[in-house]
N, CA, C and O atoms as a Tinker XYZ file with bonds, in Angstrom:
   508  protein
     1  N   -173.534000  -93.776000   44.380000    73     2
     2  CA  -173.081000  -92.544000   45.008000    64     1     3
     3  C   -172.198000  -92.895000   46.193000    63     2     4     5
     4  O   -172.552000  -93.769000   46.983000    81     3
     5  N   -171.068000  -92.241000   46.333000    73     3     6
     6  CA  -170.121000  -92.530000   47.416000    64     5     7
     7  C   -170.667000  -92.023000   48.743000    63     6     8     9
     8  O   -171.294000  -90.965000   48.812000    81     7
     9  N   -170.421000  -92.786000   49.779000    73     7    10
    10  CA  -170.843000  -92.411000   51.125000    64     9    11
    11  C   -169.930000  -91.320000   51.654000    63    10    12    13
    12  O   -168.724000  -91.346000   51.407000    81    11
    13  N   -170.494000  -90.355000   52.382000    73    11    14
    14  CA  -169.709000  -89.250000   52.947000    64    13    15
    15  C   -168.674000  -89.756000   53.926000    63    14    16    17
    16  O   -168.881000  -90.753000   54.619000    81    15
    17  N   -167.563000  -89.056000   53.970000    73    15    18
    18  CA  -166.494000  -89.338000   54.916000    64    17    19
    19  C   -166.999000  -89.019000   56.320000    63    18    20    21
    20  O   -167.461000  -87.902000   56.552000    81    19
    21  N   -166.930000  -89.960000   57.271000    73    19    22
    22  CA  -167.417000  -89.687000   58.623000    64    21    23
    23  C   -166.643000  -88.564000   59.321000    63    22    24    25
    24  O   -167.131000  -87.998000   60.299000    81    23
    25  N   -165.445000  -88.238000   58.831000    73    23    26
    26  CA  -164.698000  -87.123000   59.405000    64    25    27
    27  C   -165.261000  -85.778000   58.961000    63    26    28    29
    28  O   -164.853000  -84.733000   59.468000    81    27
    29  N   -166.196000  -85.803000   58.017000    73    27    30
    30  CA  -166.802000  -84.580000   57.516000    64    29    31
    31  C   -168.283000  -84.565000   57.842000    63    30    32    33
    32  O   -169.104000  -84.924000   56.999000    81    31
    33  N   -168.637000  -84.156000   59.055000    73    31    34
    34  CA  -170.064000  -84.098000   59.391000    64    33    35
    35  C   -170.766000  -83.059000   58.525000    63    34    36    37
    36  O   -170.175000  -82.049000   58.141000    81    35
    37  N   -172.036000  -83.320000   58.223000    73    35    38
    38  CA  -172.847000  -82.371000   57.474000    64    37    39
    39  C   -173.086000  -81.147000   58.358000    63    38    40    41
    40  O   -172.750000  -81.147000   59.542000    81    39
    41  N   -173.667000  -80.114000   57.770000    73    39    42
    42  CA  -173.960000  -78.896000   58.534000    64    41    43
    43  C   -174.892000  -79.203000   59.708000    63    42    44    45
    44  O   -174.676000  -78.720000   60.820000    81    43
    45  N   -175.930000  -80.008000   59.456000    73    43    46
    46  CA  -176.867000  -80.379000   60.525000    64    45    47
    47  C   -176.199000  -81.201000   61.613000    63    46    48    49
    48  O   -176.457000  -81.004000   62.801000    81    47
    49  N   -175.338000  -82.122000   61.200000    73    47    50
    50  CA  -174.610000  -82.941000   62.179000    64    49    51
    51  C   -173.673000  -82.078000   63.010000    63    50    52    53
    52  O   -173.499000  -82.314000   64.206000    81    51
    53  N   -173.077000  -81.091000   62.383000    73    51    54
    54  CA  -172.173000  -80.188000   63.098000    64    53    55
    55  C   -172.936000  -79.363000   64.132000    63    54    56    57
    56  O   -172.416000  -79.094000   65.215000    81    55
    57  N   -174.155000  -78.964000   63.808000    73    55    58
    58  CA  -174.987000  -78.237000   64.777000    64    57    59
    59  C   -175.264000  -79.113000   65.997000    63    58    60    61
    60  O   -175.202000  -78.640000   67.132000    81    59
    61  N   -175.565000  -80.374000   65.763000    73    59    62
    62  CA  -175.822000  -81.299000   66.870000    64    61    63
    63  C   -174.549000  -81.513000   67.683000    63    62    64    65
    64  O   -174.594000  -81.512000   68.913000    81    63
    65  N   -173.426000  -81.695000   67.013000    73    63    66
    66  CA  -172.165000  -81.860000   67.733000    64    65    67
    67  C   -171.857000  -80.636000   68.593000    63    66    68    69
    68  O   -171.364000  -80.769000   69.713000    81    67
    69  N   -172.147000  -79.453000   68.070000    73    67    70
    70  CA  -171.914000  -78.219000   68.831000    64    69    71
    71  C   -172.735000  -78.216000   70.119000    63    70    72    73
    72  O   -172.248000  -77.805000   71.172000    81    71
    73  N   -173.974000  -78.675000   70.027000    73    71    74
    74  CA  -174.823000  -78.776000   71.220000    64    73    75
    75  C   -174.215000  -79.776000   72.211000    63    74    76    77
    76  O   -174.144000  -79.502000   73.408000    81    75
    77  N   -173.783000  -80.927000   71.709000    73    75    78
    78  CA  -173.219000  -81.955000   72.597000    64    77    79
    79  C   -171.908000  -81.492000   73.228000    63    78    80    81
    80  O   -171.652000  -81.786000   74.395000    81    79
    81  N   -171.079000  -80.775000   72.480000    73    79    82
    82  CA  -169.825000  -80.268000   73.055000    64    81    83
    83  C   -170.108000  -79.235000   74.143000    63    82    84    85
    84  O   -169.419000  -79.198000   75.163000    81    83
    85  N   -171.111000  -78.405000   73.929000    73    83    86
    86  CA  -171.438000  -77.360000   74.902000    64    85    87
    87  C   -172.178000  -77.910000   76.120000    63    86    88    89
    88  O   -171.936000  -77.476000   77.246000    81    87
    89  N   -173.075000  -78.859000   75.894000    73    87    90
    90  CA  -173.951000  -79.346000   76.966000    64    89    91
    91  C   -173.499000  -80.653000   77.595000    63    90    92    93
    92  O   -173.929000  -80.994000   78.697000    81    91
    93  N   -172.639000  -81.384000   76.905000    73    91    94
    94  CA  -172.246000  -82.705000   77.387000    64    93    95
    95  C   -173.275000  -83.741000   76.970000    63    94    96    97
    96  O   -174.181000  -83.438000   76.194000    81    95
    97  N   -173.144000  -84.958000   77.477000    73    95    98
    98  CA  -174.055000  -86.038000   77.108000    64    97    99
    99  C   -175.519000  -85.612000   77.283000    63    98   100   101
   100  O   -175.893000  -85.041000   78.308000    81    99
   101  N   -176.329000  -85.896000   76.274000    73    99   102
   102  CA  -177.708000  -85.394000   76.255000    64   101   103
   103  C   -178.646000  -86.398000   75.612000    63   102   104   105
   104  O   -178.234000  -87.235000   74.808000    81   103
   105  N   -179.912000  -86.300000   75.982000    73   103   106
   106  CA  -180.959000  -87.086000   75.334000    64   105   107
   107  C   -181.346000  -86.395000   74.027000    63   106   108   109
   108  O   -180.954000  -85.255000   73.779000    81   107
   109  N   -182.109000  -87.088000   73.204000    73   107   110
   110  CA  -182.610000  -86.498000   71.969000    64   109   111
   111  C   -183.436000  -85.254000   72.303000    63   110   112   113
   112  O   -183.311000  -84.224000   71.641000    81   111
   113  N   -184.267000  -85.354000   73.317000    73   111   114
   114  CA  -185.125000  -84.232000   73.725000    64   113   115
   115  C   -184.274000  -83.015000   74.098000    63   114   116   117
   116  O   -184.597000  -81.895000   73.704000    81   115
   117  N   -183.201000  -83.220000   74.846000    73   115   118
   118  CA  -182.346000  -82.110000   75.256000    64   117   119
   119  C   -181.666000  -81.460000   74.048000    63   118   120   121
   120  O   -181.579000  -80.234000   73.967000    81   119
   121  N   -181.194000  -82.268000   73.126000    73   119   122
   122  CA  -180.571000  -81.729000   71.907000    64   121   123
   123  C   -181.616000  -80.956000   71.109000    63   122   124   125
   124  O   -181.354000  -79.847000   70.643000    81   123
   125  N   -182.793000  -81.543000   70.953000    73   123   126
   126  CA  -183.884000  -80.901000   70.224000    64   125   127
   127  C   -184.228000  -79.543000   70.837000    63   126   128   129
   128  O   -184.382000  -78.560000   70.112000    81   127
   129  N   -184.350000  -79.481000   72.162000    73   127   130
   130  CA  -184.707000  -78.231000   72.848000    64   129   131
   131  C   -183.662000  -77.143000   72.592000    63   130   132   133
   132  O   -184.015000  -75.975000   72.430000    81   131
   133  N   -182.396000  -77.511000   72.554000    73   131   134
   134  CA  -181.335000  -76.542000   72.273000    64   133   135
   135  C   -181.390000  -76.067000   70.821000    63   134   136   137
   136  O   -181.281000  -74.872000   70.545000    81   135
   137  N   -181.561000  -77.010000   69.905000    73   135   138
   138  CA  -181.577000  -76.657000   68.484000    64   137   139
   139  C   -182.767000  -75.788000   68.103000    63   138   140   141
   140  O   -182.639000  -74.883000   67.279000    81   139
   141  N   -183.925000  -76.059000   68.700000    73   139   142
   142  CA  -185.124000  -75.312000   68.293000    64   141   143
   143  C   -185.062000  -73.843000   68.729000    63   142   144   145
   144  O   -185.886000  -73.040000   68.292000    81   143
   145  N   -184.107000  -73.487000   69.575000    73   143   146
   146  CA  -183.921000  -72.079000   69.954000    64   145   147
   147  C   -183.382000  -71.259000   68.789000    63   146   148   149
   148  O   -183.612000  -70.052000   68.716000    81   147
   149  N   -182.665000  -71.910000   67.881000    73   147   150
   150  CA  -182.006000  -71.174000   66.800000    64   149   151
   151  C   -182.438000  -71.601000   65.395000    63   150   152   153
   152  O   -182.107000  -70.928000   64.419000    81   151
   153  N   -183.167000  -72.703000   65.285000    73   151   154
   154  CA  -183.590000  -73.145000   63.947000    64   153   155
   155  C   -184.907000  -73.902000   64.052000    63   154   156   157
   156  O   -185.247000  -74.445000   65.103000    81   155
   157  N   -185.629000  -73.929000   62.961000    73   155   158
   158  CA  -186.895000  -74.647000   62.903000    64   157   159
   159  C   -186.593000  -76.105000   62.571000    63   158   160   161
   160  O   -186.210000  -76.428000   61.446000    81   159
   161  N   -186.765000  -76.965000   63.538000    73   159   162
   162  CA  -186.481000  -78.385000   63.345000    64   161   163
   163  C   -187.496000  -79.215000   64.112000    63   162   164   165
   164  O   -188.164000  -78.718000   65.018000    81   163
   165  N   -187.604000  -80.471000   63.742000    73   163   166
   166  CA  -188.532000  -81.366000   64.409000    64   165   167
   167  C   -187.802000  -82.386000   65.265000    63   166   168   169
   168  O   -186.639000  -82.707000   65.020000    81   167
   169  N   -188.489000  -82.880000   66.254000    73   167   170
   170  CA  -187.909000  -83.880000   67.155000    64   169   171
   171  C   -187.457000  -85.110000   66.378000    63   170   172   173
   172  O   -186.358000  -85.617000   66.600000    81   171
   173  N   -188.297000  -85.590000   65.472000    73   171   174
   174  CA  -187.955000  -86.812000   64.734000    64   173   175
   175  C   -186.752000  -86.594000   63.810000    63   174   176   177
   176  O   -185.989000  -87.524000   63.549000    81   175
   177  N   -186.590000  -85.370000   63.321000    73   175   178
   178  CA  -185.425000  -85.047000   62.498000    64   177   179
   179  C   -184.151000  -85.161000   63.324000    63   178   180   181
   180  O   -183.157000  -85.730000   62.872000    81   179
   181  N   -184.186000  -84.620000   64.530000    73   179   182
   182  CA  -183.027000  -84.691000   65.423000    64   181   183
   183  C   -182.737000  -86.147000   65.781000    63   182   184   185
   184  O   -181.580000  -86.567000   65.792000    81   183
   185  N   -183.782000  -86.911000   66.074000    73   183   186
   186  CA  -183.615000  -88.333000   66.393000    64   185   187
   187  C   -182.959000  -89.070000   65.231000    63   186   188   189
   188  O   -182.002000  -89.817000   65.434000    81   187
   189  N   -183.465000  -88.865000   64.015000    73   187   190
   190  CA  -182.917000  -89.546000   62.839000    64   189   191
   191  C   -181.462000  -89.148000   62.602000    63   190   192   193
   192  O   -180.626000  -89.999000   62.301000    81   191
   193  N   -181.161000  -87.863000   62.735000    73   191   194
   194  CA  -179.777000  -87.407000   62.555000    64   193   195
   195  C   -178.851000  -88.048000   63.582000    63   194   196   197
   196  O   -177.745000  -88.469000   63.244000    81   195
   197  N   -179.290000  -88.123000   64.820000    73   195   198
   198  CA  -178.466000  -88.756000   65.859000    64   197   199
   199  C   -178.254000  -90.234000   65.569000    63   198   200   201
   200  O   -177.167000  -90.761000   65.808000    81   199
   201  N   -179.281000  -90.910000   65.054000    73   199   202
   202  CA  -179.122000  -92.320000   64.684000    64   201   203
   203  C   -178.108000  -92.480000   63.550000    63   202   204   205
   204  O   -177.268000  -93.379000   63.589000    81   203
   205  N   -178.184000  -91.621000   62.556000    73   203   206
   206  CA  -177.218000  -91.657000   61.451000    64   205   207
   207  C   -175.817000  -91.352000   61.970000    63   206   208   209
   208  O   -174.849000  -92.015000   61.597000    81   207
   209  N   -175.721000  -90.353000   62.826000    73   207   210
   210  CA  -174.422000  -89.976000   63.387000    64   209   211
   211  C   -173.819000  -91.121000   64.202000    63   210   212   213
   212  O   -172.602000  -91.307000   64.216000    81   211
   213  N   -174.668000  -91.877000   64.874000    73   211   214
   214  CA  -174.200000  -93.037000   65.633000    64   213   215
   215  C   -173.636000  -94.092000   64.681000    63   214   216   217
   216  O   -172.582000  -94.672000   64.940000    81   215
   217  N   -174.343000  -94.334000   63.584000    73   215   218
   218  CA  -173.868000  -95.296000   62.580000    64   217   219
   219  C   -172.530000  -94.864000   61.978000    63   218   220   221
   220  O   -171.672000  -95.699000   61.694000    81   219
   221  N   -172.358000  -93.551000   61.786000    73   219   222
   222  CA  -171.129000  -93.014000   61.203000    64   221   223
   223  C   -169.982000  -92.935000   62.217000    63   222   224   225
   224  O   -168.834000  -92.699000   61.841000    81   223
   225  N   -170.296000  -93.132000   63.497000    73   223   226
   226  CA  -169.268000  -93.053000   64.521000    64   225   227
   227  C   -169.008000  -91.645000   65.026000    63   226   228   229
   228  O   -168.011000  -91.410000   65.709000    81   227
   229  N   -169.892000  -90.699000   64.700000    73   227   230
   230  CA  -169.716000  -89.325000   65.164000    64   229   231
   231  C   -170.170000  -89.138000   66.610000    63   230   232   233
   232  O   -169.668000  -88.267000   67.320000    81   231
   233  N   -171.128000  -89.967000   67.038000    73   231   234
   234  CA  -171.603000  -89.918000   68.421000    64   233   235
   235  C   -171.629000  -91.331000   68.999000    63   234   236   237
   236  O   -171.705000  -92.325000   68.278000    81   235
   237  N   -171.565000  -91.376000   70.295000    73   235   238
   238  CA  -171.717000  -92.650000   71.009000    64   237   239
   239  C   -173.051000  -92.589000   71.744000    63   238   240   241
   240  O   -173.521000  -91.512000   72.109000    81   239
   241  N   -173.660000  -93.767000   71.958000    73   239   242
   242  CA  -174.991000  -93.820000   72.543000    64   241   243
   243  C   -174.988000  -94.750000   73.741000    63   242   244   245
   244  O   -174.539000  -95.893000   73.656000    81   243
   245  N   -175.498000  -94.246000   74.865000    73   243   246
   246  CA  -175.670000  -95.057000   76.074000    64   245   247
   247  C   -177.121000  -95.509000   76.091000    63   246   248   249
   248  O   -178.033000  -94.694000   76.228000    81   247
   249  N   -177.328000  -96.811000   75.952000    73   247   250
   250  CA  -178.678000  -97.359000   75.878000    64   249   251
   251  C   -179.139000  -97.971000   77.199000    63   250   252   253
   252  O   -180.135000  -98.694000   77.232000    81   251
   253  N   -178.426000  -97.688000   78.283000    73   251   254
   254  CA  -178.752000  -98.308000   79.562000    64   253   255
   255  C   -180.028000  -97.741000   80.194000    63   254   256   257
   256  O   -180.633000  -98.394000   81.044000    81   255
   257  N   -180.437000  -96.554000   79.797000    73   255   258
   258  CA  -181.664000  -95.939000   80.311000    64   257   259
   259  C   -182.727000  -95.955000   79.212000    63   258   260   261
   260  O   -182.423000  -96.185000   78.042000    81   259
   261  N   -183.967000  -95.707000   79.606000    73   259   262
   262  CA  -185.054000  -95.670000   78.628000    64   261   263
   263  C   -184.790000  -94.612000   77.560000    63   262   264   265
   264  O   -184.945000  -94.880000   76.368000    81   263
   265  N   -184.391000  -93.412000   77.983000    73   263   266
   266  CA  -184.007000  -92.362000   77.045000    64   265   267
   267  C   -182.514000  -92.487000   76.779000    63   266   268   269
   268  O   -181.695000  -92.307000   77.681000    81   267
   269  N   -182.175000  -92.792000   75.556000    73   267   270
   270  CA  -180.768000  -92.951000   75.205000    64   269   271
   271  C   -180.027000  -91.631000   75.382000    63   270   272   273
   272  O   -180.563000  -90.554000   75.123000    81   271
   273  N   -178.788000  -91.747000   75.828000    73   271   274
   274  CA  -177.934000  -90.581000   76.026000    64   273   275
   275  C   -176.866000  -90.588000   74.938000    63   274   276   277
   276  O   -176.172000  -91.586000   74.739000    81   275
   277  N   -176.743000  -89.468000   74.240000    73   275   278
   278  CA  -175.752000  -89.333000   73.171000    64   277   279
   279  C   -174.629000  -88.405000   73.628000    63   278   280   281
   280  O   -174.849000  -87.445000   74.367000    81   279
   281  N   -173.425000  -88.721000   73.168000    73   279   282
   282  CA  -172.297000  -87.827000   73.405000    64   281   283
   283  C   -171.410000  -87.847000   72.173000    63   282   284   285
   284  O   -171.374000  -88.829000   71.431000    81   283
   285  N   -170.696000  -86.751000   71.967000    73   283   286
   286  CA  -169.794000  -86.666000   70.821000    64   285   287
   287  C   -168.699000  -87.714000   70.975000    63   286   288   289
   288  O   -168.146000  -87.892000   72.061000    81   287
   289  N   -168.392000  -88.400000   69.887000    73   287   290
   290  CA  -167.366000  -89.446000   69.922000    64   289   291
   291  C   -165.961000  -88.850000   69.914000    63   290   292   293
   292  O   -165.016000  -89.476000   70.394000    81   291
   293  N   -165.826000  -87.643000   69.370000    73   291   294
   294  CA  -164.513000  -86.988000   69.307000    64   293   295
   295  C   -164.616000  -85.605000   69.925000    63   294   296   297
   296  O   -165.681000  -84.987000   69.929000    81   295
   297  N   -163.506000  -85.134000   70.440000    73   295   298
   298  CA  -163.468000  -83.793000   71.021000    64   297   299
   299  C   -163.663000  -82.740000   69.937000    63   298   300   301
   300  O   -163.371000  -82.972000   68.764000    81   299
   301  N   -164.154000  -81.601000   70.345000    73   299   302
   302  CA  -164.402000  -80.499000   69.427000    64   301   303
   303  C   -163.134000  -80.109000   68.663000    63   302   304   305
   304  O   -163.169000  -79.935000   67.445000    81   303
   305  N   -162.025000  -79.973000   69.374000    73   303   306
   306  CA  -160.769000  -79.572000   68.733000    64   305   307
   307  C   -160.331000  -80.580000   67.685000    63   306   308   309
   308  O   -159.872000  -80.194000   66.610000    81   307
   309  N   -160.463000  -81.848000   67.979000    73   307   310
   310  CA  -160.087000  -82.900000   67.035000    64   309   311
   311  C   -160.930000  -82.819000   65.766000    63   310   312   313
   312  O   -160.401000  -82.946000   64.662000    81   311
   313  N   -162.214000  -82.611000   65.913000    73   311   314
   314  CA  -163.109000  -82.499000   64.765000    64   313   315
   315  C   -162.790000  -81.244000   63.961000    63   314   316   317
   316  O   -162.748000  -81.284000   62.732000    81   315
   317  N   -162.567000  -80.133000   64.656000    73   315   318
   318  CA  -162.230000  -78.888000   63.962000    64   317   319
   319  C   -160.937000  -79.043000   63.165000    63   318   320   321
   320  O   -160.851000  -78.588000   62.024000    81   319
   321  N   -159.952000  -79.672000   63.750000    73   319   322
   322  CA  -158.678000  -79.862000   63.048000    64   321   323
   323  C   -158.850000  -80.719000   61.807000    63   322   324   325
   324  O   -158.265000  -80.427000   60.764000    81   323
   325  N   -159.649000  -81.778000   61.908000    73   323   326
   326  CA  -159.863000  -82.641000   60.755000    64   325   327
   327  C   -160.606000  -81.891000   59.650000    63   326   328   329
   328  O   -160.262000  -82.013000   58.474000    81   327
   329  N   -161.618000  -81.122000   60.024000    73   327   330
   330  CA  -162.359000  -80.332000   59.039000    64   329   331
   331  C   -161.448000  -79.298000   58.376000    63   330   332   333
   332  O   -161.506000  -79.086000   57.165000    81   331
   333  N   -160.617000  -78.665000   59.183000    73   331   334
   334  CA  -159.698000  -77.657000   58.659000    64   333   335
   335  C   -158.659000  -78.284000   57.739000    63   334   336   337
   336  O   -158.309000  -77.712000   56.707000    81   335
   337  N   -158.173000  -79.447000   58.112000    73   335   338
   338  CA  -157.208000  -80.165000   57.269000    64   337   339
   339  C   -157.840000  -80.501000   55.909000    63   338   340   341
   340  O   -157.213000  -80.322000   54.865000    81   339
   341  N   -159.080000  -80.985000   55.937000    73   339   342
   342  CA  -159.789000  -81.298000   54.691000    64   341   343
   343  C   -159.971000  -80.044000   53.835000    63   342   344   345
   344  O   -159.759000  -80.078000   52.622000    81   343
   345  N   -160.361000  -78.945000   54.468000    73   343   346
   346  CA  -160.546000  -77.681000   53.758000    64   345   347
   347  C   -159.222000  -77.165000   53.203000    63   346   348   349
   348  O   -159.153000  -76.725000   52.056000    81   347
   349  N   -158.194000  -77.220000   54.004000    73   347   350
   350  CA  -156.869000  -76.763000   53.592000    64   349   351
   351  C   -156.414000  -77.499000   52.333000    63   350   352   353
   352  O   -155.931000  -76.886000   51.381000    81   351
   353  N   -156.572000  -78.796000   52.343000    73   351   354
   354  CA  -156.127000  -79.604000   51.202000    64   353   355
   355  C   -157.019000  -79.443000   49.970000    63   354   356   357
   356  O   -156.521000  -79.388000   48.846000    81   355
   357  N   -158.335000  -79.366000   50.178000    73   355   358
   358  CA  -159.239000  -79.330000   49.029000    64   357   359
   359  C   -159.412000  -77.944000   48.425000    63   358   360   361
   360  O   -159.487000  -77.819000   47.203000    81   359
   361  N   -159.477000  -76.906000   49.242000    73   359   362
   362  CA  -159.773000  -75.570000   48.724000    64   361   363
   363  C   -158.551000  -74.665000   48.595000    63   362   364   365
   364  O   -158.582000  -73.682000   47.855000    81   363
   365  N   -157.480000  -74.992000   49.307000    73   363   366
   366  CA  -156.319000  -74.101000   49.328000    64   365   367
   367  C   -155.030000  -74.797000   48.889000    63   366   368   369
   368  O   -153.937000  -74.282000   49.125000    81   367
   369  N   -155.149000  -75.944000   48.262000    73   367   370
   370  CA  -153.997000  -76.700000   47.753000    64   369   371
   371  C   -152.903000  -76.880000   48.811000    63   370   372   373
   372  O   -151.713000  -76.887000   48.496000    81   371
   373  N   -153.327000  -77.025000   50.060000    73   371   374
   374  CA  -152.379000  -77.256000   51.144000    64   373   375
   375  C   -151.685000  -76.004000   51.647000    63   374   376   377
   376  O   -150.798000  -76.105000   52.495000    81   375
   377  N   -152.053000  -74.832000   51.159000    73   375   378
   378  CA  -151.393000  -73.581000   51.549000    64   377   379
   379  C   -152.039000  -72.977000   52.792000    63   378   380   381
   380  O   -153.148000  -72.446000   52.732000    81   379
   381  N   -151.333000  -73.063000   53.916000    73   379   382
   382  CA  -151.821000  -72.459000   55.156000    64   381   383
   383  C   -151.892000  -70.943000   55.014000    63   382   384   385
   384  O   -152.783000  -70.301000   55.571000    81   383
   385  N   -150.950000  -70.377000   54.267000    73   383   386
   386  CA  -150.933000  -68.916000   54.060000    64   385   387
   387  C   -152.231000  -68.456000   53.398000    63   386   388   389
   388  O   -152.853000  -67.497000   53.856000    81   387
   389  N   -152.643000  -69.133000   52.325000    73   387   390
   390  CA  -153.869000  -68.753000   51.626000    64   389   391
   391  C   -155.085000  -68.891000   52.535000    63   390   392   393
   392  O   -155.959000  -68.024000   52.551000    81   391
   393  N   -155.136000  -69.977000   53.285000    73   391   394
   394  CA  -156.264000  -70.203000   54.194000    64   393   395
   395  C   -156.351000  -69.098000   55.231000    63   394   396   397
   396  O   -157.425000  -68.541000   55.454000    81   395
   397  N   -155.225000  -68.772000   55.871000    73   395   398
   398  CA  -155.210000  -67.744000   56.919000    64   397   399
   399  C   -155.548000  -66.377000   56.340000    63   398   400   401
   400  O   -156.303000  -65.618000   56.948000    81   399
   401  N   -154.999000  -66.055000   55.177000    73   399   402
   402  CA  -155.274000  -64.756000   54.561000    64   401   403
   403  C   -156.765000  -64.614000   54.244000    63   402   404   405
   404  O   -157.346000  -63.551000   54.464000    81   403
   405  N   -157.376000  -65.666000   53.734000    73   403   406
   406  CA  -158.812000  -65.624000   53.446000    64   405   407
   407  C   -159.627000  -65.500000   54.735000    63   406   408   409
   408  O   -160.574000  -64.716000   54.804000    81   407
   409  N   -159.255000  -66.269000   55.742000    73   407   410
   410  CA  -159.983000  -66.227000   57.013000    64   409   411
   411  C   -159.914000  -64.834000   57.636000    63   410   412   413
   412  O   -160.917000  -64.331000   58.142000    81   411
   413  N   -158.746000  -64.216000   57.600000    73   411   414
   414  CA  -158.580000  -62.890000   58.197000    64   413   415
   415  C   -159.261000  -61.789000   57.387000    63   414   416   417
   416  O   -159.574000  -60.728000   57.927000    81   415
   417  N   -159.491000  -62.029000   56.107000    73   415   418
   418  CA  -160.126000  -61.013000   55.271000    64   417   419
   419  C   -161.653000  -61.083000   55.317000    63   418   420   421
   420  O   -162.325000  -60.204000   54.777000    81   419
   421  N   -162.202000  -62.105000   55.947000    73   419   422
   422  CA  -163.663000  -62.268000   55.968000    64   421   423
   423  C   -164.382000  -61.235000   56.825000    63   422   424   425
   424  O   -165.491000  -60.817000   56.493000    81   423
   425  N   -163.771000  -60.830000   57.902000    73   423   426
   426  CA  -164.417000  -59.885000   58.820000    64   425   427
   427  C   -163.352000  -59.127000   59.599000    63   426   428   429
   428  O   -162.173000  -59.477000   59.573000    81   427
   429  N   -163.781000  -58.105000   60.277000    73   427   430
   430  CA  -162.872000  -57.299000   61.091000    64   429   431
   431  C   -162.350000  -58.168000   62.239000    63   430   432   433
   432  O   -163.130000  -58.817000   62.936000    81   431
   433  N   -161.047000  -58.175000   62.428000    73   431   434
   434  CA  -160.414000  -58.971000   63.474000    64   433   435
   435  C   -160.256000  -58.087000   64.711000    63   434   436   437
   436  O   -159.784000  -56.954000   64.614000    81   435
   437  N   -160.653000  -58.609000   65.872000    73   435   438
   438  CA  -160.584000  -57.823000   67.106000    64   437   439
   439  C   -159.142000  -57.725000   67.593000    63   438   440   441
   440  O   -158.308000  -58.558000   67.237000    81   439
   441  N   -158.845000  -56.717000   68.401000    73   439   442
   442  CA  -157.499000  -56.601000   68.977000    64   441   443
   443  C   -157.099000  -57.842000   69.781000    63   442   444   445
   444  O   -155.935000  -58.242000   69.757000    81   443
   445  N   -158.039000  -58.445000   70.483000    73   443   446
   446  CA  -157.742000  -59.667000   71.249000    64   445   447
   447  C   -157.372000  -60.819000   70.327000    63   446   448   449
   448  O   -156.462000  -61.592000   70.623000    81   447
   449  N   -158.085000  -60.930000   69.205000    73   447   450
   450  CA  -157.764000  -61.978000   68.231000    64   449   451
   451  C   -156.381000  -61.750000   67.624000    63   450   452   453
   452  O   -155.613000  -62.695000   67.444000    81   451
   453  N   -156.067000  -60.494000   67.310000    73   451   454
   454  CA  -154.748000  -60.169000   66.758000    64   453   455
   455  C   -153.658000  -60.533000   67.755000    63   454   456   457
   456  O   -152.629000  -61.091000   67.375000    81   455
   457  N   -153.875000  -60.221000   69.026000    73   455   458
   458  CA  -152.891000  -60.556000   70.067000    64   457   459
   459  C   -152.705000  -62.067000   70.174000    63   458   460   461
   460  O   -151.580000  -62.543000   70.322000    81   459
   461  N   -153.790000  -62.816000   70.100000    73   459   462
   462  CA  -153.703000  -64.283000   70.163000    64   461   463
   463  C   -152.951000  -64.835000   68.959000    63   462   464   465
   464  O   -152.143000  -65.755000   69.092000    81   463
   465  N   -153.217000  -64.273000   67.789000    73   463   466
   466  CA  -152.537000  -64.719000   66.568000    64   465   467
   467  C   -151.045000  -64.407000   66.656000    63   466   468   469
   468  O   -150.211000  -65.241000   66.303000    81   467
   469  N   -150.706000  -63.192000   67.133000    73   467   470
   470  CA  -149.291000  -62.822000   67.292000    64   469   471
   471  C   -148.591000  -63.769000   68.261000    63   470   472   473
   472  O   -147.465000  -64.205000   68.021000    81   471
   473  N   -149.274000  -64.079000   69.354000    73   471   474
   474  CA  -148.709000  -64.992000   70.355000    64   473   475
   475  C   -148.426000  -66.355000   69.740000    63   474   476   477
   476  O   -147.369000  -66.939000   69.980000    81   475
   477  N   -149.364000  -66.862000   68.952000    73   475   478
   478  CA  -149.177000  -68.151000   68.289000    64   477   479
   479  C   -148.016000  -68.089000   67.300000    63   478   480   481
   480  O   -147.192000  -69.002000   67.246000    81   479
   481  N   -147.954000  -67.023000   66.528000    73   479   482
   482  CA  -146.850000  -66.876000   65.565000    64   481   483
   483  C   -145.501000  -66.794000   66.270000    63   482   484   485
   484  O   -144.519000  -67.369000   65.801000    81   483
   485  N   -145.448000  -66.085000   67.391000    73   483   486
   486  CA  -144.204000  -66.003000   68.164000    64   485   487
   487  C   -143.768000  -67.387000   68.646000    63   486   488   489
   488  O   -142.587000  -67.731000   68.584000    81   487
   489  N   -144.717000  -68.164000   69.121000    73   487   490
   490  CA  -144.417000  -69.529000   69.582000    64   489   491
   491  C   -143.925000  -70.406000   68.437000    63   490   492   493
   492  O   -143.010000  -71.210000   68.611000    81   491
   493  N   -144.536000  -70.247000   67.264000    73   491   494
   494  CA  -144.129000  -71.030000   66.095000    64   493   495
   495  C   -142.712000  -70.661000   65.650000    63   494   496   497
   496  O   -141.948000  -71.524000   65.217000    81   495
   497  N   -142.367000  -69.386000   65.756000    73   495   498
   498  CA  -141.020000  -68.961000   65.371000    64   497   499
   499  C   -139.946000  -69.472000   66.312000    63   498   500   501
   500  O   -138.797000  -69.658000   65.909000    81   499
   501  N   -140.314000  -69.700000   67.565000    73   499   502
   502  CA  -139.362000  -70.191000   68.565000    64   501   503
   503  C   -138.964000  -71.638000   68.280000    63   502   504   505
   504  O   -137.886000  -72.072000   68.686000    81   503
   505  N   -139.800000  -72.368000   67.606000    73   503   506
   506  CA  -139.542000  -73.794000   67.357000    64   505   507
   507  C   -138.434000  -74.017000   66.385000    63   506   508
   508  O   -138.104000  -75.163000   66.078000    81   507
């Protein structure tokens, strides 16, 4: 069986990365405490996932203290772009139009979101 691409974190790994991006460098206990607010998980599960993520290069680990400190190896935006690029190529045959149309049809778009999208489109047209 082929090993997963480290640029494609699993759903559980993405949840942990979200905690690290929001909270900054954290111990296993701190990540666990954040995750258990929204999902039923165990401390050892979080520890094992962080160890796997470290092996995959998704997180970095500071071992200088008794409680290891983990931090995301890549910025949130960088990870999101890579995930989106993978999705764009695999599910939408490289068509940004199809991806955007599907994304906008999933739920009601707020006026603020529409304004942000228009602003981005205006900037793209200027180029």
